C-alpha atoms as an extended CHARMM CRD file, in Angstrom:
* protein
*
       210  EXT
         1         1  MET       CA             32.7380000000       37.9740000000       33.5920000000  PROA      1               0.0000000000
         2         2  GLN       CA             34.1060000000       39.3690000000       30.3330000000  PROA      2               0.0000000000
         3         3  ASP       CA             35.8970000000       36.0690000000       29.6660000000  PROA      3               0.0000000000
         4         4  SER       CA             32.6480000000       34.1360000000       30.2020000000  PROA      4               0.0000000000
         5         5  ILE       CA             30.7360000000       36.3490000000       27.7460000000  PROA      5               0.0000000000
         6         6  SER       CA             33.4850000000       36.0760000000       25.1050000000  PROA      6               0.0000000000
         7         7  PHE       CA             33.7090000000       32.3060000000       25.5790000000  PROA      7               0.0000000000
         8         8  GLY       CA             29.9060000000       32.0030000000       25.4340000000  PROA      8               0.0000000000
         9         9  LEU       CA             29.7540000000       33.9220000000       22.1460000000  PROA      9               0.0000000000
        10        10  LEU       CA             32.5160000000       31.7340000000       20.7320000000  PROA      10              0.0000000000
        11        11  CYS       CA             30.6800000000       28.5580000000       21.7960000000  PROA      11              0.0000000000
        12        12  PHE       CA             27.3120000000       29.7090000000       20.4460000000  PROA      12              0.0000000000
        13        13  THR       CA             28.5210000000       30.9930000000       17.0760000000  PROA      13              0.0000000000
        14        14  SER       CA             30.7970000000       28.0070000000       16.4050000000  PROA      14              0.0000000000
        15        15  PHE       CA             28.1590000000       25.3900000000       17.2980000000  PROA      15              0.0000000000
        16        16  PHE       CA             25.3920000000       27.2030000000       15.3970000000  PROA      16              0.0000000000
        17        17  THR       CA             27.5870000000       27.4270000000       12.2880000000  PROA      17              0.0000000000
        18        18  LEU       CA             28.7330000000       23.8070000000       12.4710000000  PROA      18              0.0000000000
        19        19  ILE       CA             25.3110000000       22.3150000000       13.2870000000  PROA      19              0.0000000000
        20        20  ASN       CA             23.6530000000       24.6240000000       10.7140000000  PROA      20              0.0000000000
        21        21  PRO       CA             19.9700000000       23.9320000000       11.5530000000  PROA      21              0.0000000000
        22        22  LEU       CA             18.8080000000       26.0150000000        8.5710000000  PROA      22              0.0000000000
        23        23  GLY       CA             20.7510000000       23.6990000000        6.2560000000  PROA      23              0.0000000000
        24        24  THR       CA             19.3840000000       20.6200000000        8.0130000000  PROA      24              0.0000000000
        25        25  MET       CA             15.7760000000       21.7870000000        7.7080000000  PROA      25              0.0000000000
        26        26  PRO       CA             15.2500000000       21.0250000000        3.9620000000  PROA      26              0.0000000000
        27        27  ILE       CA             16.6190000000       17.4980000000        4.4360000000  PROA      27              0.0000000000
        28        28  PHE       CA             14.4130000000       17.0530000000        7.4930000000  PROA      28              0.0000000000
        29        29  MET       CA             11.4020000000       18.2890000000        5.5020000000  PROA      29              0.0000000000
        30        30  THR       CA             12.1710000000       15.8390000000        2.7080000000  PROA      30              0.0000000000
        31        31  MET       CA             12.6220000000       12.8210000000        4.9500000000  PROA      31              0.0000000000
        32        32  THR       CA              9.4640000000       13.5520000000        6.9510000000  PROA      32              0.0000000000
        33        33  SER       CA              7.2190000000       14.6730000000        4.0770000000  PROA      33              0.0000000000
        34        34  GLU       CA              5.0770000000       11.5190000000        4.3530000000  PROA      34              0.0000000000
        35        35  LEU       CA              4.5690000000       11.8800000000        8.1170000000  PROA      35              0.0000000000
        36        36  ASP       CA              1.7290000000       13.7600000000        9.7890000000  PROA      36              0.0000000000
        37        37  VAL       CA              2.4300000000       16.8660000000       11.9070000000  PROA      37              0.0000000000
        38        38  LYS       CA              2.4530000000       14.9340000000       15.1990000000  PROA      38              0.0000000000
        39        39  HSD       CA              5.0730000000       12.3880000000       14.0890000000  PROA      39              0.0000000000
        40        40  ARG       CA              7.1170000000       15.0380000000       12.2390000000  PROA      40              0.0000000000
        41        41  ASN       CA              7.3440000000       17.1050000000       15.4290000000  PROA      41              0.0000000000
        42        42  ALA       CA              8.2060000000       13.9720000000       17.4250000000  PROA      42              0.0000000000
        43        43  THR       CA             11.0360000000       13.2860000000       14.9730000000  PROA      43              0.0000000000
        44        44  ALA       CA             12.3510000000       16.8480000000       15.3760000000  PROA      44              0.0000000000
        45        45  LYS       CA             12.2310000000       16.5400000000       19.1760000000  PROA      45              0.0000000000
        46        46  LYS       CA             13.9800000000       13.1590000000       19.2920000000  PROA      46              0.0000000000
        47        47  ALA       CA             16.6630000000       14.1750000000       16.7740000000  PROA      47              0.0000000000
        48        48  SER       CA             17.4280000000       17.3370000000       18.7830000000  PROA      48              0.0000000000
        49        49  ILE       CA             17.5930000000       15.4510000000       22.0910000000  PROA      49              0.0000000000
        50        50  VAL       CA             19.8180000000       12.6840000000       20.6750000000  PROA      50              0.0000000000
        51        51  GLY       CA             22.0640000000       15.3110000000       19.0490000000  PROA      51              0.0000000000
        52        52  PHE       CA             22.3440000000       17.2040000000       22.3390000000  PROA      52              0.0000000000
        53        53  ILE       CA             23.1670000000       14.0650000000       24.3630000000  PROA      53              0.0000000000
        54        54  THR       CA             25.7690000000       12.9600000000       21.7910000000  PROA      54              0.0000000000
        55        55  ILE       CA             27.5460000000       16.3380000000       21.8020000000  PROA      55              0.0000000000
        56        56  VAL       CA             27.5880000000       16.4260000000       25.6200000000  PROA      56              0.0000000000
        57        57  ILE       CA             28.9790000000       12.8670000000       25.8050000000  PROA      57              0.0000000000
        58        58  PHE       CA             31.7920000000       13.7110000000       23.3970000000  PROA      58              0.0000000000
        59        59  ALA       CA             32.4790000000       16.9800000000       25.2360000000  PROA      59              0.0000000000
        60        60  LEU       CA             32.8860000000       15.0540000000       28.4990000000  PROA      60              0.0000000000
        61        61  SER       CA             34.7150000000       11.9940000000       27.2320000000  PROA      61              0.0000000000
        62        62  GLY       CA             35.3770000000       12.4440000000       23.5070000000  PROA      62              0.0000000000
        63        63  GLN       CA             39.1500000000       12.4880000000       23.6230000000  PROA      63              0.0000000000
        64        64  LEU       CA             39.2030000000        9.4110000000       25.8880000000  PROA      64              0.0000000000
        65        65  LEU       CA             36.8480000000        7.5120000000       23.5360000000  PROA      65              0.0000000000
        66        66  PHE       CA             38.8990000000        8.4250000000       20.4810000000  PROA      66              0.0000000000
        67        67  ASN       CA             42.1200000000        7.3080000000       22.1550000000  PROA      67              0.0000000000
        68        68  PHE       CA             40.5350000000        4.1200000000       23.5380000000  PROA      68              0.0000000000
        69        69  PHE       CA             39.2060000000        2.9370000000       20.1690000000  PROA      69              0.0000000000
        70        70  GLY       CA             42.1600000000        4.3070000000       18.2300000000  PROA      70              0.0000000000
        71        71  ILE       CA             40.0030000000        6.3670000000       15.8690000000  PROA      71              0.0000000000
        72        72  SER       CA             40.2650000000        9.9470000000       14.6830000000  PROA      72              0.0000000000
        73        73  VAL       CA             37.9430000000       12.7680000000       13.7130000000  PROA      73              0.0000000000
        74        74  ASN       CA             39.1790000000       12.3480000000       10.1410000000  PROA      74              0.0000000000
        75        75  SER       CA             37.6120000000        8.8730000000       10.0800000000  PROA      75              0.0000000000
        76        76  PHE       CA             34.3300000000       10.4850000000       11.1470000000  PROA      76              0.0000000000
        77        77  ARG       CA             34.6320000000       12.9310000000        8.2530000000  PROA      77              0.0000000000
        78        78  VAL       CA             35.1860000000       10.1370000000        5.7030000000  PROA      78              0.0000000000
        79        79  VAL       CA             32.1920000000        8.1090000000        6.9350000000  PROA      79              0.0000000000
        80        80  GLY       CA             30.0530000000       11.2410000000        7.1840000000  PROA      80              0.0000000000
        81        81  GLY       CA             30.9870000000       12.1420000000        3.6090000000  PROA      81              0.0000000000
        82        82  VAL       CA             29.8910000000        8.7070000000        2.3250000000  PROA      82              0.0000000000
        83        83  ILE       CA             26.5500000000        8.9300000000        4.1830000000  PROA      83              0.0000000000
        84        84  PHE       CA             25.9540000000       12.4800000000        2.9210000000  PROA      84              0.0000000000
        85        85  PHE       CA             26.7750000000       11.5010000000       -0.6870000000  PROA      85              0.0000000000
        86        86  ILE       CA             24.3280000000        8.5690000000       -0.7300000000  PROA      86              0.0000000000
        87        87  MET       CA             21.6540000000       10.7740000000        0.8230000000  PROA      87              0.0000000000
        88        88  GLY       CA             22.3340000000       13.5650000000       -1.6810000000  PROA      88              0.0000000000
        89        89  MET       CA             22.0700000000       11.1240000000       -4.5960000000  PROA      89              0.0000000000
        90        90  ASP       CA             18.6590000000        9.9510000000       -3.3840000000  PROA      90              0.0000000000
        91        91  MET       CA             17.5270000000       13.5570000000       -2.9350000000  PROA      91              0.0000000000
        92        92  LEU       CA             18.7720000000       14.5570000000       -6.3910000000  PROA      92              0.0000000000
        93        93  GLN       CA             16.6480000000       11.8020000000       -7.9330000000  PROA      93              0.0000000000
        94        94  ALA       CA             13.6970000000       12.6960000000       -5.6670000000  PROA      94              0.0000000000
        95        95  ARG       CA             13.7030000000        9.1760000000       -4.2660000000  PROA      95              0.0000000000
        96        96  LEU       CA             13.3850000000       10.2500000000       -0.6440000000  PROA      96              0.0000000000
        97        97  GLY       CA             10.1440000000       12.0620000000       -1.3150000000  PROA      97              0.0000000000
        98        98  GLN       CA              8.5750000000        9.0160000000       -2.9170000000  PROA      98              0.0000000000
        99        99  VAL       CA              8.9740000000        6.7920000000        0.1300000000  PROA      99              0.0000000000
       100       100  LYS       CA              5.5500000000        5.6440000000        1.3280000000  PROA      100             0.0000000000
       101       101  ILE       CA              5.3590000000        4.7190000000        4.9860000000  PROA      101             0.0000000000
       102       102  LYS       CA              2.7730000000        2.2680000000        6.2320000000  PROA      102             0.0000000000
       103       103  GLU       CA              0.9090000000        3.2470000000        9.3650000000  PROA      103             0.0000000000
       104       104  SER       CA              2.3550000000        0.2690000000       11.2420000000  PROA      104             0.0000000000
       105       105  GLU       CA              5.8990000000        1.3400000000       10.3200000000  PROA      105             0.0000000000
       106       106  VAL       CA              5.6470000000        5.0180000000       11.3090000000  PROA      106             0.0000000000
       107       107  LYS       CA              7.0580000000        4.5930000000       14.8330000000  PROA      107             0.0000000000
       108       108  SER       CA             10.0760000000        2.5700000000       13.7070000000  PROA      108             0.0000000000
       109       109  TYR       CA             10.6920000000        5.0070000000       10.8200000000  PROA      109             0.0000000000
       110       110  VAL       CA             10.6370000000        7.9860000000       13.2150000000  PROA      110             0.0000000000
       111       111  SER       CA             13.0760000000        6.2100000000       15.5500000000  PROA      111             0.0000000000
       112       112  ASP       CA             15.4080000000        5.2580000000       12.6930000000  PROA      112             0.0000000000
       113       113  ILE       CA             15.7380000000        8.6230000000       10.9280000000  PROA      113             0.0000000000
       114       114  SER       CA             15.7220000000       10.7160000000       14.1230000000  PROA      114             0.0000000000
       115       115  ILE       CA             18.9350000000        8.9750000000       15.2320000000  PROA      115             0.0000000000
       116       116  THR       CA             20.5870000000        8.4050000000       11.8200000000  PROA      116             0.0000000000
       117       117  PRO       CA             21.0220000000       10.4740000000        9.7210000000  PROA      117             0.0000000000
       118       118  LEU       CA             19.2960000000       13.4540000000       11.4250000000  PROA      118             0.0000000000
       119       119  ALA       CA             20.9100000000       13.4350000000       14.8930000000  PROA      119             0.0000000000
       120       120  ILE       CA             24.1010000000       11.7570000000       13.6790000000  PROA      120             0.0000000000
       121       121  PRO       CA             25.7660000000       12.9960000000       11.4720000000  PROA      121             0.0000000000
       122       122  MET       CA             23.4690000000       15.8600000000       10.3440000000  PROA      122             0.0000000000
       123       123  ILE       CA             23.0830000000       17.6730000000       13.6900000000  PROA      123             0.0000000000
       124       124  CYS       CA             25.9960000000       16.1330000000       15.5710000000  PROA      124             0.0000000000
       125       125  GLY       CA             28.5920000000       15.7590000000       12.8370000000  PROA      125             0.0000000000
       126       126  PRO       CA             32.4100000000       15.5740000000       12.9230000000  PROA      126             0.0000000000
       127       127  GLY       CA             32.6790000000       19.3660000000       13.1280000000  PROA      127             0.0000000000
       128       128  ALA       CA             30.3620000000       19.6760000000       16.1320000000  PROA      128             0.0000000000
       129       129  ILE       CA             32.0530000000       16.7290000000       17.8770000000  PROA      129             0.0000000000
       130       130  THR       CA             35.5290000000       18.1920000000       17.3270000000  PROA      130             0.0000000000
       131       131  ASN       CA             34.3240000000       21.6080000000       18.4680000000  PROA      131             0.0000000000
       132       132  ALA       CA             32.8690000000       20.1360000000       21.6690000000  PROA      132             0.0000000000
       133       133  ILE       CA             36.1370000000       18.3420000000       22.5130000000  PROA      133             0.0000000000
       134       134  VAL       CA             38.3140000000       21.3940000000       21.7980000000  PROA      134             0.0000000000
       135       135  LEU       CA             36.0960000000       23.8640000000       23.6910000000  PROA      135             0.0000000000
       136       136  MET       CA             35.8330000000       21.4810000000       26.6650000000  PROA      136             0.0000000000
       137       137  GLU       CA             39.6150000000       21.4850000000       26.8900000000  PROA      137             0.0000000000
       138       138  ASP       CA             39.6020000000       25.3070000000       26.7440000000  PROA      138             0.0000000000
       139       139  ALA       CA             36.9610000000       25.5360000000       29.5270000000  PROA      139             0.0000000000
       140       140  THR       CA             39.4170000000       25.4630000000       32.4120000000  PROA      140             0.0000000000
       141       141  THR       CA             36.9820000000       26.6330000000       35.1170000000  PROA      141             0.0000000000
       142       142  LEU       CA             33.5740000000       25.4010000000       36.2870000000  PROA      142             0.0000000000
       143       143  GLU       CA             32.0090000000       28.6860000000       35.1430000000  PROA      143             0.0000000000
       144       144  LEU       CA             33.3090000000       28.2670000000       31.5990000000  PROA      144             0.0000000000
       145       145  LYS       CA             32.1310000000       24.6470000000       31.5210000000  PROA      145             0.0000000000
       146       146  MET       CA             28.6240000000       25.8230000000       32.5160000000  PROA      146             0.0000000000
       147       147  VAL       CA             28.7560000000       28.4740000000       29.7840000000  PROA      147             0.0000000000
       148       148  LEU       CA             29.7360000000       25.7800000000       27.2480000000  PROA      148             0.0000000000
       149       149  PHE       CA             26.8330000000       23.4860000000       28.1480000000  PROA      149             0.0000000000
       150       150  ALA       CA             24.4140000000       26.4360000000       28.2430000000  PROA      150             0.0000000000
       151       151  SER       CA             25.5300000000       27.4070000000       24.7210000000  PROA      151             0.0000000000
       152       152  ILE       CA             25.0560000000       23.8350000000       23.4650000000  PROA      152             0.0000000000
       153       153  SER       CA             21.5720000000       23.7450000000       25.0370000000  PROA      153             0.0000000000
       154       154  LEU       CA             20.6050000000       27.0570000000       23.4290000000  PROA      154             0.0000000000
       155       155  VAL       CA             21.7890000000       25.9850000000       19.9550000000  PROA      155             0.0000000000
       156       156  MET       CA             19.9330000000       22.6740000000       20.2230000000  PROA      156             0.0000000000
       157       157  LEU       CA             16.7520000000       24.4780000000       21.3410000000  PROA      157             0.0000000000
       158       158  ILE       CA             16.9860000000       26.7560000000       18.2870000000  PROA      158             0.0000000000
       159       159  THR       CA             17.6030000000       23.6890000000       16.1060000000  PROA      159             0.0000000000
       160       160  TYR       CA             14.4660000000       22.0310000000       17.4570000000  PROA      160             0.0000000000
       161       161  LEU       CA             12.3620000000       25.1810000000       16.8910000000  PROA      161             0.0000000000
       162       162  ILE       CA             13.6100000000       25.4700000000       13.2950000000  PROA      162             0.0000000000
       163       163  LEU       CA             12.8300000000       21.8040000000       12.5480000000  PROA      163             0.0000000000
       164       164  TYR       CA              9.4830000000       22.1550000000       14.3360000000  PROA      164             0.0000000000
       165       165  SER       CA              8.5120000000       25.1060000000       12.1160000000  PROA      165             0.0000000000
       166       166  SER       CA              9.1520000000       23.0340000000        8.9710000000  PROA      166             0.0000000000
       167       167  SER       CA              5.6810000000       21.4800000000        9.4180000000  PROA      167             0.0000000000
       168       168  SER       CA              4.0130000000       24.7430000000        8.3850000000  PROA      168             0.0000000000
       169       169  ILE       CA              6.5360000000       25.3410000000        5.5800000000  PROA      169             0.0000000000
       170       170  ILE       CA              5.7080000000       21.9500000000        4.0150000000  PROA      170             0.0000000000
       171       171  LYS       CA              2.0210000000       22.9500000000        3.8040000000  PROA      171             0.0000000000
       172       172  TYR       CA              2.8520000000       26.0240000000        1.7070000000  PROA      172             0.0000000000
       173       173  LEU       CA              5.3970000000       24.3160000000       -0.5510000000  PROA      173             0.0000000000
       174       174  GLY       CA              3.2460000000       21.3830000000       -1.6120000000  PROA      174             0.0000000000
       175       175  GLN       CA              4.6310000000       18.2610000000       -3.2900000000  PROA      175             0.0000000000
       176       176  THR       CA              6.0570000000       20.0910000000       -6.3300000000  PROA      176             0.0000000000
       177       177  GLY       CA              7.8310000000       22.7150000000       -4.2460000000  PROA      177             0.0000000000
       178       178  ASN       CA              9.1460000000       20.0380000000       -1.9160000000  PROA      178             0.0000000000
       179       179  ASN       CA             10.5830000000       18.0320000000       -4.8430000000  PROA      179             0.0000000000
       180       180  VAL       CA             12.2600000000       21.1330000000       -6.3260000000  PROA      180             0.0000000000
       181       181  MET       CA             13.8450000000       22.0210000000       -2.9750000000  PROA      181             0.0000000000
       182       182  MET       CA             14.8710000000       18.4080000000       -2.4500000000  PROA      182             0.0000000000
       183       183  ARG       CA             16.7240000000       18.2290000000       -5.7930000000  PROA      183             0.0000000000
       184       184  LEU       CA             18.5130000000       21.5380000000       -5.1740000000  PROA      184             0.0000000000
       185       185  MET       CA             19.4980000000       20.5420000000       -1.6380000000  PROA      185             0.0000000000
       186       186  GLY       CA             20.5620000000       17.1080000000       -2.8970000000  PROA      186             0.0000000000
       187       187  LEU       CA             23.1540000000       18.7650000000       -5.1230000000  PROA      187             0.0000000000
       188       188  ILE       CA             24.4060000000       20.9050000000       -2.2260000000  PROA      188             0.0000000000
       189       189  VAL       CA             24.5380000000       17.9130000000        0.1200000000  PROA      189             0.0000000000
       190       190  MET       CA             26.6290000000       15.9690000000       -2.4210000000  PROA      190             0.0000000000
       191       191  VAL       CA             29.0930000000       18.8750000000       -2.6650000000  PROA      191             0.0000000000
       192       192  ILE       CA             29.3150000000       19.0040000000        1.1400000000  PROA      192             0.0000000000
       193       193  ALA       CA             29.8360000000       15.2290000000        1.1260000000  PROA      193             0.0000000000
       194       194  VAL       CA             32.8190000000       15.5080000000       -1.2210000000  PROA      194             0.0000000000
       195       195  GLU       CA             34.3420000000       18.2480000000        0.9700000000  PROA      195             0.0000000000
       196       196  PHE       CA             33.8140000000       16.1260000000        4.1010000000  PROA      196             0.0000000000
       197       197  PHE       CA             35.2410000000       13.0090000000        2.4790000000  PROA      197             0.0000000000
       198       198  PHE       CA             38.4390000000       14.5420000000        1.1330000000  PROA      198             0.0000000000
       199       199  SER       CA             39.0620000000       16.7620000000        4.1820000000  PROA      199             0.0000000000
       200       200  GLY       CA             39.1130000000       13.5350000000        6.2050000000  PROA      200             0.0000000000
       201       201  LEU       CA             40.9330000000       11.4020000000        3.6230000000  PROA      201             0.0000000000
       202       202  LYS       CA             43.7960000000       13.7980000000        2.9400000000  PROA      202             0.0000000000
       203       203  PRO       CA             45.2930000000       13.7210000000        6.4950000000  PROA      203             0.0000000000
       204       204  ILE       CA             44.8760000000        9.9230000000        6.6170000000  PROA      204             0.0000000000
       205       205  ILE       CA             46.7940000000        9.4810000000        3.3300000000  PROA      205             0.0000000000
       206       206  LEU       CA             49.5270000000       11.9320000000        4.4790000000  PROA      206             0.0000000000
       207       207  ASP       CA             49.9380000000        9.9290000000        7.7060000000  PROA      207             0.0000000000
       208       208  MET       CA             50.2090000000        6.7020000000        5.7050000000  PROA      208             0.0000000000
       209       209  VAL       CA             52.8800000000        8.2260000000        3.4300000000  PROA      209             0.0000000000
       210       210  LYS       CA             54.8960000000        9.4060000000        6.4380000000  PROA      210             0.0000000000
């Protein structure tokens, strides 16, 4: 019982830190600023569900998929860094907030951004994927596996609730406040992107040299 509680705390804290829903929220708010409350909440729900399914899939078969395709987590970090940098550049120039969405394009827009970049790689990034694979290998019993999936479910529920609450935050911020937050977060996202990129590139270059 004590092992299950310790393992559960490890799973919850590591996934919550790596997924970082509080850090995802400003980007989510920026990308959905032109949507109404109904479609913004639908985006939050879909992104959370897709993120959850992706993490579970990698937990169950991640190592097999990586070996089958001959790819590594470091490659994920490099690609994630590029995506983050482009997104951060747009945010820094307040371009994301100026996107006007036609009523006929709302559904396709919600589908597009809820999968990429919100679910992947924002919610389910290289860190969360690696964590899922490593913890699944550590979960040697059925009880520990259940604790792992329960922890993932709890973190994703909290992520959804945080993104869901952004609808009311947008009302109080207004367009000016949203643009200010977007520019600040854009700078932070670009810094994260550089860290992601080089943390993935360094091992790849060292392997090539060897």
